[in-house]
C-alpha positions in Angstrom: -10.1 -2.6 -16.8 -8.9 -4.7 -13.9 -5.3 -5.8 -13.4 -4.8 -9.5 -13.0 -3.1 -10.4 -9.7 -1.5 -13.7 -8.5 -3.1 -16.8 -9.9 -5.2 -14.8 -12.4 -7.5 -13.2 -9.9 -8.4 -9.6 -10.2 -6.7 -7.1 -7.9 -10.0 -6.3 -6.1 -10.7 -10.0 -5.5 -7.1 -10.5 -4.2 -7.4 -7.5 -2.0 -10.4 -8.9 -0.2 -9.1 -12.4 0.1 -5.3 -12.0 0.7 -5.5 -10.6 4.2 -5.7 -7.0 3.0 -9.4 -6.6 3.8 -8.7 -3.0 5.0 -7.5 -2.1 1.5 -11.0 -2.3 -0.1 -10.5 1.1 -1.6 -8.7 0.7 -5.0 -7.2 4.2 -4.7 -5.7 3.3 -1.3 -4.3 0.1 -2.8 -2.7 2.1 -5.7 -1.4 4.8 -3.3 0.3 2.3 -1.0 1.7 0.3 -4.0 3.0 3.6 -5.5 4.9 4.4 -2.4 6.3 0.9 -2.1 7.4 1.0 -5.8 9.3 4.2 -5.1 11.0 2.4 -2.2 11.9 -0.6 -4.4 13.3 1.7 -7.1 15.5 3.4 -4.5 17.0 0.1 -3.4 14.7 -1.4 -0.8 14.8 -5.2 -0.6 11.7 -6.9 -2.0 9.7 -8.9 0.5 8.5 -11.4 -2.2 10.5 -13.3 -4.8 11.3 -10.8 -7.5 11.4 -13.2 -10.4 12.2 -10.5 -13.0 9.1 -8.4 -12.1 9.3 -4.7 -12.5 9.2 -2.6 -9.3 5.6 -1.5 -9.9 4.3 -5.0 -10.4 6.3 -6.3 -7.4 5.0 -3.5 -5.2 1.4 -4.3 -6.1 2.0 -8.0 -5.4 3.5 -7.1 -2.0 0.6 -4.9 -1.0 -2.0 -7.5 -2.0 -0.1 -10.2 -0.2 -0.1 -8.0 2.9 3.7 -8.2 3.4 4.2 -4.5 4.0 2.9 -2.4 6.9 1.2 0.9 6.4 -1.2 3.2 8.2 -3.7 6.0 7.3 -3.5 9.2 9.3 -6.4 11.5 9.9 -6.7 14.3 7.5 -8.1 16.6 10.1 -5.5 19.1 11.3 -5.4 19.3 15.1 -5.3 22.7 16.7 -2.1 23.2 18.6 -2.4 23.4 22.3 -1.4 26.8 23.7 1.1 26.9 26.6 -0.4 27.9 30.1 -1.6 31.4 30.3 -1.9 31.9 26.5 -5.0 31.6 24.3 
């Protein structure tokens, strides 16, 4: 089941067309929106007009509108570099 986004479009369609082309993975969209919802619940200022939306819905709208910045870090753990003379 898809969640309708702004203007009745599905979340996947909005993610492709709203400048969030790098958020094609729906699990990444939900993860970023979840973290933003936690920020909103802790008192962060909304970057869109709140209009009585709940924090979770507002967070999803912000992610799809590409109003928040985010980054994905590599999951590969880098081996620490040893100091000179040590292996």
